[in-house]
C-alpha positions in Angstrom: -16.0 -14.4 -16.2 -14.5 -17.3 -14.4 -13.5 -17.2 -10.8 -9.6 -18.5 -10.3 -8.8 -19.4 -6.8 -6.4 -17.5 -4.6 -3.3 -19.5 -3.6 -1.9 -18.5 -0.2 1.8 -19.1 -0.3 5.0 -18.5 1.5 8.7 -17.9 0.4 12.0 -17.5 2.5 13.7 -14.3 1.7 16.8 -13.7 3.8 16.0 -16.4 6.1 12.4 -14.8 6.8 9.2 -16.1 5.8 7.4 -14.0 3.5 3.9 -15.1 3.1 1.7 -14.0 -0.1 -1.3 -14.4 -2.2 -1.2 -15.1 -5.8 -3.8 -15.6 -8.7 -4.2 -15.8 -12.2 -2.3 -17.3 -15.1 1.5 -17.8 -14.7 2.4 -16.1 -18.1 -0.1 -13.2 -17.5 1.1 -9.6 -16.7 2.1 -9.1 -13.2 0.5 -6.7 -10.8 2.3 -6.6 -7.5 0.1 -5.6 -4.8 1.8 -3.7 -1.7 -0.4 -2.9 1.3 -0.7 -0.3 3.9 -0.6 0.2 7.7 -2.2 -1.4 9.7 -3.3 -4.4 7.3 -1.9 -6.7 4.9 -2.5 -8.5 1.9 -5.9 -9.1 3.4 -7.0 -5.7 2.1 -6.9 -7.1 -1.5 -9.2 -10.0 -0.9 -11.9 -8.5 -2.8 -9.9 -7.3 -5.8 -7.7 -10.1 -6.4 -10.8 -12.2 -7.9 -11.9 -9.5 -10.0 -8.6 -9.4 -12.0 -7.4 -12.8 -11.9 -8.7 -13.8 -15.4 -6.3 -11.5 -17.3 -3.4 -10.8 -14.7 -1.3 -12.5 -12.5 -1.8 -11.0 -9.0 0.9 -11.1 -6.2 0.3 -9.6 -2.8 2.8 -10.1 -0.1 2.5 -9.5 3.5 5.3 -7.0 4.5 7.6 -8.6 7.3 6.0 -7.5 10.5 2.6 -7.7 9.0 -0.3 -10.4 8.1 1.2 -13.9 8.0 4.7 -12.9 7.4 7.4 -13.4 10.0 7.7 -10.7 12.6 11.4 -11.2 13.7 12.4 -8.9 17.0 15.9 -8.4 15.8 15.4 -6.9 12.4 15.8 -3.3 11.7 12.3 -1.9 10.5 12.8 0.8 8.2 11.4 1.5 5.0 14.7 1.2 3.3 14.9 -2.5 4.6 11.2 -3.1 3.7 11.7 -2.1 0.0 15.2 -4.0 -0.2 13.2 -7.1 1.0 10.3 -6.4 -1.4 13.1 -6.3 -4.2 14.6 -9.7 -3.0 10.9 -11.2 -2.9 10.1 -10.3 -6.6 13.7 -11.9 -7.5 12.9 -15.2 -5.4 9.5 -15.5 -7.4 11.3 -14.7 -10.6 9.2 -11.3 -11.2 11.4 -9.0 -13.7 8.7 -6.8 -15.0 5.5 -5.8 -13.2 3.0 -3.2 -12.4 2.8 -1.8 -9.0 -0.6 -1.1 -6.8 0.5 1.0 -3.9 -1.5 2.2 -0.9 -0.4 3.8 2.2 2.9 2.2 3.4 3.0 0.4 0.1 4.1 3.8 -1.6 7.1 4.3 -0.3 8.0 0.9 -0.3 6.9 0.3 -4.2 8.6 3.6 -5.1 11.8 2.9 -3.5 11.7 -0.3 -5.4 11.0 1.8 -8.7 13.9 4.2 -7.9 16.1 1.1 -7.5 15.1 -0.8 -10.4 12.9 1.5 -12.7 13.5 -0.9 -15.8 11.0 -3.5 -14.0 8.0 -1.2 -13.3 5.7 -1.2 -16.4 2.7 1.2 -14.7 1.6 2.3 -11.3 -1.7 2.3 -9.6 -1.9 4.3 -6.5 -4.9 4.0 -4.2 -4.2 6.8 -1.6 -0.5 6.1 -2.0 1.4 9.5 -1.3 4.4 10.9 -2.7 3.5 14.6 -2.2 3.6 17.1 0.6 0.2 18.2 0.1 -1.1 14.6 0.5 -0.6 14.9 4.1 -3.8 15.4 6.3 -2.7 17.8 8.9 -4.6 16.7 11.8 -4.0 13.0 11.2 -0.4 13.4 10.6 0.2 15.6 13.7 1.1 13.2 16.1 3.1 11.1 13.8 5.2 14.2 12.9 5.7 14.9 16.6 7.2 11.4 16.9 9.3 11.9 13.8 10.7 15.2 15.1 11.5 13.5 18.6 10.9 10.5 19.8 10.2 10.1 23.1 7.4 8.2 25.8 5.5 11.3 25.4 5.4 11.3 21.6 5.1 7.5 21.3 1.7 7.3 23.3 -0.6 9.3 20.9 1.1 7.2 18.0 0.2 3.8 19.8 -3.7 4.8 19.8 -3.4 4.7 15.9 -3.1 0.7 16.0 -5.7 0.3 18.7 -9.3 -1.2 17.7 -10.6 2.1 17.8 -7.9 3.8 15.8 -7.9 1.4 13.0 -11.7 1.5 12.9 -11.4 5.2 12.4 -8.9 4.5 9.5 -11.8 2.4 7.8 -14.6 4.4 8.5 -13.6 8.1 8.1 -14.6 9.7 5.0 -17.0 7.0 4.0 -20.3 8.6 3.3 -23.5 7.4 5.0 -25.1 5.6 2.0 -21.7 3.3 1.5 -21.2 2.6 5.6 -23.0 -0.8 5.5 -20.4 -1.8 2.7 -17.7 -1.8 5.3 -17.0 -5.3 7.0 -16.2 -5.0 10.6 -14.0 -8.1 10.0 -11.5 -5.9 8.3 -10.7 -3.8 11.2 -11.0 -6.5 13.7 -8.6 -8.9 11.7 -6.2 -5.9 11.6 -6.5 -5.3 15.2 -5.8 -8.7 16.1 -2.5 -8.9 14.3 -1.5 -5.7 15.5 -2.0 -6.8 19.2 0.5 -9.5 19.0 3.5 -9.6 20.9 6.2 -7.4 19.4 4.2 -5.3 17.5 4.7 -2.2 19.7 8.1 -1.8 19.0 7.8 -2.7 15.2 5.2 -0.4 14.3 6.7 2.4 16.5 9.9 2.1 14.6 8.5 2.0 11.3 6.3 5.4 11.9 9.3 7.0 13.5 11.1 6.2 10.1 8.5 7.4 8.1 10.5 11.0 8.0 12.9 9.1 5.6 10.2 9.0 3.0 9.7 12.7 2.9 13.3 13.2 2.2 12.6 11.0 -1.0 9.7 12.8 -2.3 12.0 14.8 -4.5 13.6 11.6 -5.8 10.2 10.0 -6.5 9.1 13.1 -8.3 12.3 13.1 -10.4 11.5 9.5 -11.2 7.8 10.3 -12.6 9.3 13.1 -14.8 12.0 11.2 -16.2 10.5 7.6 -16.6 7.2 9.1 -17.8 5.5 5.9 -16.1 1.9 5.3 -16.9 0.3 6.1 -13.4 -3.5 5.5 -12.3 -4.7 7.3 -9.2 -7.8 5.6 -7.7 -8.3 7.5 -4.8 -10.9 7.8 -1.8 -11.7 11.5 -1.5 -12.8 11.4 2.0 -9.3 10.0 3.4 -8.0 12.3 6.0 -4.6 10.6 6.1 -3.8 11.2 2.4 -5.9 13.8 1.3 -7.1 14.4 -2.5 -4.4 17.1 -3.2 -1.9 14.1 -3.1 -4.0 12.4 -5.8 -4.0 15.6 -8.0 -0.3 16.6 -7.3 0.7 13.5 -9.6 -0.3 15.5 -12.7 2.3 17.9 -11.9 5.1 15.5 -12.9 3.1 13.3 -14.8 0.6 15.5 -17.0 -0.9 12.2 -18.4 -1.8 10.4 -14.9 -5.4 9.3 -14.9 -6.9 10.6 -11.5 -10.1 9.3 -10.3 -11.6 10.6 -6.9 -14.0 7.8 -5.5 -16.8 8.6 -2.7 -15.0 6.8 -0.1 -12.1 6.7 2.3 -8.4 5.4 3.1 -9.6 1.7 2.5 -11.2 2.2 -0.7 -11.4 -1.3 -1.8 -13.7 -2.1 1.2 -16.4 -0.1 -0.6 -15.5 0.2 -4.1 -13.6 -2.8 -5.2 -15.6 -3.5 -8.2 -15.3 0.1 -9.8 -11.4 0.1 -8.9 -11.0 -3.3 -10.7 -12.7 -1.8 -13.7 -10.4 1.2 -13.8 -7.4 -0.9 -13.2 -8.4 -3.6 -15.8 -8.9 -0.6 -18.6 -5.7 1.1 -17.4 -3.4 -2.2 -17.4 -4.9 -3.3 -20.7 -3.2 -0.1 -22.2 0.0 0.0 -20.0 1.0 -3.3 -18.5 2.8 -4.8 -21.5 5.0 -1.4 -22.0 
C-alpha cells in the first residue's frame, strides 16, 4: 500500500472559510467524513491514509470547529450546519458520495441525505445515532435539561462537557484497560485547546440547546432508511456511554441488511481501532460505493 499525502485546504462557503482535509485520487469514489463534538477533521487523521489508495476522502471542519471560521453572528443550528455542508459539497463539485457520520456528524449528514438522497451512495455510522434508544441516559441528562429549558442553571453542567476533563472523559470512557495505552492524550488536549477559544461558549451552548431539533427528525431519518434502502455499515464503540450500542442495533429495524459491528472501545473508536475500521469500510465500500 502506498501512502498518499493528506492535503489541508480551505474553501469559502457563504463568505465563511471552511477548512478540510483531502486525500486520494480525484476520480475515486468519494467518502465524506463528518466529525462530531468536540473535535474536528483531526479525528480522521489515522483513518484517511488507510483508505486513500482507493477512495477520495474529504473531511471538513464544521463551522465553529477546528480550523474553520467561527463567526459570532452566525445562527448555530444543526439545520444551518447541514445547509452549509451541502453547499460545501457543491463548492467541491461532489454529486455522489458515501457518508461517514459520527456524533454531531450524524444529524448533519442525515439532514443532508434527506435533502439530497440522490447524492448518497452508502452510509458508515460510527457512533452516529438516529434512534432514541441510542441515547445514554446518564450522559444525556444534563443536555436534555438544557433542551427542555435553557437557563443559567441548566447551562452550567453542560459547559463542563467541553472542559479538558469533560473531553477526556469522552475519549477514555468505555475503552478497556488493554486498549487505554492506544489513546493519544494529544487528541483531547487538541480538542480542549480549540474549545477554549473566545466565542466557543456561546457557539457550543447554542448547538447543544438545538440538539432537540434532531430528535424531532428521527422519524424522518428512519423513513429515509426504509424508503431508500441505503447500504449502511455501523462500526460502533460498544463502551460508548453517549451513544450506546442499542443505537447501532436499531438500524436493522429499518434496514434489515445493515451491517453492524460492535468494537471493544468507546465513543472515539478511531483512536484505538482505526485499522480494523478501515478494513471494514474498505470491504463495505467496494460493494456499495459505486451504487
